[in-house]
N, C-alpha and C positions, 0 to 999 in steps of 0.2 A: 176727587171721587174715591169712594170706598171700594176696596177690592176684597171680596170675601170668598173663601174656599174652605169648606168644612173638612176636618180630618176624616179621611175615609174610614168608615166603620167605627169612629170614635163616638162614644156615648157622652151626653152632656153631664158633666160632674159639678159645674158651678153655674148657677142660674140666678141672675138678678132681675127682678121684675119691678119696674117703676120705683127704684130705690131713691129716696130723698133723705137729706139730713140737714137739720136746722139746729144751730147752737144758740143758746141764750147769751146775751152780753151782760157785762157788769152794770150797764146803765138801764137795764130792763128791756132792751130791744132784742133783736135776733139777727143772726147771720145765716143765710142759706148757703150751705157748702155744696150740696148735690141736689140735682133736680131731675126726677124721672129717668134715672139711669137704667137702661136695659142692656144686659150683657150675658152671653153664654160662652162657656169655655168647655171644650171637649177634652176627654181623657187623653193625656199625653201631649197636649199643646203647651207651648211656651209662649205666653202672651205678655207683652210689655205695655205698661201704661205710662204715657208721656203727657206732660202738661207744664205750664208755667208755675212758678212758685205760688203756693197758696190756693191752688185751684181745687184741691180736694183729693189728690191722689192717695195720700196716706190714709185719709178718712175712709175712702172706698175700700182700701186693703184691710183696714181694721174691722170694717163692717163684715166683709167676707169671712174674716177670722173669728167673728163672734166677740171681738174685744170691745166694740162700740155698737149699740143698737141703732138701726135706722129709724128715722122719724116717720117714714112712710114707705110702702112697698114691702117686698119680701126677698129673702135670700135663701136659696137651697143649695146644699152641698151633698152630692150623691143622693138626691131626693129628699134629704132631711132638712127641715126648716132650721136655720141657724138661730139659736137663742142664747148660746154660750159657746166658749171655745171647744173645738172638737179635736179628738185624738188623731183623726185622719188628716189634720192640717198642721204643718210645721210653719213657724214664722221666724224670719231672719230680719233683725232690726238694723238700721243704719249704724248705730253704735252696738257692738257685740254684747255689751252689758254683762261682761264676765265678772264673777265673784273673785275679788283679788286674793282672798285667802285660800282659794282652792286651786289645785293644779289644773293644767289643761284637760287632762283625762277626767278629773272630777267634775269640771265644768260641763264636759260633753255628757256625762252621766246624770247631770242634775234633773232633766225631765223624768228619768226613770224613778228617781227618789220622790219627785213631786206627785207622781201617779201611783205611789206605794208599791213600786216594783222592786225587784232584787237587783241591785247594781252588778252583783257578781255574774248574773246570767247575761248581762249585756256588755260585759267588759270586752269580750272578743269582738263584738260588733263595733264597739267604740274604737278599739285599736285599728280595726280594718278601715273605718271611716277616716280616722286620722292619717293612716298611711296613704289613702287615696288623696287626701288633702295636702300631702307633703309635710306632715307633721311627725313622721317617725323620728324618734330620738328626743322629742320635745314634750312627751306625755307628762312628765313630772315637773315641768316648769310652771311657774306662776305667770299670770298675765303680764306683770311688769317686766318680765324677762323676754317677752315676745314682741315682735314688730307689729305694727298696725295690721298689715296683711295677714300675719299669722294669727292674730287675735280674731280676725274676721273668719278665717278658716275654721277656728275652733267653734265660732258661732254657727257656721253652716253645718258642721258635723253634729253639733248639739241639736239643731233643728231636725236632723235626719235620724237621730238615734232610735226613735220609736217607729221608724219606717213609715212615715206618713205618705199617703198617696198624693197629697197636694202640698206644694211648697209656696208660701207667700213671702216675697222679699221686698223690703222697703229700702231702696237705694243702698244696697249693702256695700258697694264699692265707692260711694260718693266721697269719702274722706281720704282715699288712697291716691298716691301719685299716678300719673298717666300710665307709666310702664307697668306698674304693679296691677293697676286696674285692668288693663288689657289682658295681662297674663291670667289673672283670676277669672275674668269673664269667660275666656276660652276654656279654662280648666273647669269652670262650673258647667259649661255647655256639655263637655265630654262626660262629666259625672252624671248629669241629669239624663242624658241620652242612654247611658249604660243602665241607670236605675229605673228608667221609664216613669218619671214623675211628671205630674201636671204642675206647671209653674205660672204664677202671676207675679210679674217683676215690675216694680216701680223705679223709674229712672228719670233724671233730667237730661241724660245724654241721648241725642237722636242717633248718633253713630252706634252707640252701645245697643240700643233697642233694635236697630235694623240688623246689626251683626248677629244678635242672639236669637231673635224671635221668629216664631211661625206667624204671629200676628202682632201688629202695633196698633194700639188704641190711643187716640189723642183726645184728651179732655179739653173742653172750652174753659175760658176764665169763669170764675165763680159767679152764679151757681153752676157747677160743672154739669155738662151734658156731653155725650159722646159725639164728636164732630168728625171723626175719621176712624174707620175700622178697616185696616189694610192687611191683606194677606201678603206675606213675604216668602218668596220662593226662588231658590237658586239651583243651578246645576253644579254638582261637585261638592266637595267638603267645605265646611265653614271654618276659615282660619283668617289670620291677619291679611293674607293676600287678597281676600274678597273685597277689600276697600278700593281696589282698582277696577272692580267689576262694574260694568255700565249699569246693570240692574240695581246694584247696591247704591250707586250714586243717584239714580232716579228715585228709588224708594226714599232715600234721605231727603231729597228735594220735596217730595210729596208731603212728608211729615213736616218739614220746615214751613212749607206754604200753608199747611193747615194751622200751624202755630202762629202764622202771621210774621214769620221771619223773612227778611230779604236775603238774597243770595250772598251779599257781602257779610251780613250778620251770621248767616248759616255756615260760613266757612269754619267757625269754631266747633260746629257739629254738636252744639248743646242747645237746650231749650231755654236757657236763661239769657 
């Protein structure tokens, strides 16, 4: 059963109305990835999208970002119909996609250059974001000199450099080891709360989604529709200790049940 609770006083900043997406195949056929998806995200919400591999999670995120056009329906961000990438939206990819010949600082400043801004005016902000991300002292290093977790931190700082109100994240910690992943997840949550961003976060991890989110949205197998939209609410701070919270365990089980995972399979706390 879905549990819904709107953010008090929060205005809708992302609205998907009957969004569908069909891709042509090389043999002249088609594959329906999304079907009549309706979703609203309020200002300041952290919404995670969970689903099995190939169900259309990344496609949905790219449609919100304006990177891929929908085949049907419409998407609005802050009331504006999305027809191309918006400056108010930052995107964090699973692979940080850093330019190897640029320093970490230069990679963070790249969106400024691409939008014809003056990097010198943004350098202070870039250094502040990197400090928040634990990258002080690594500003002049090249990507090959950084660990995977540090490279992803650079990617997140880059997505925030233009101060977007909305952050879209496509499995940003999927390639990291479990300890680094948990550390960065909690770090991200602290940063987002401080900066008051609206986040749509794609993940395969049920536990990660339930730990971080105000809402967890579960997509069905392709063609994807929303089969669960669950509000997540806890008393007290969110940190690693919340995993022993009875509500946390119940939320995880609801998501796993929606995904068709048995209790034994769900012990790994992933959607795969």
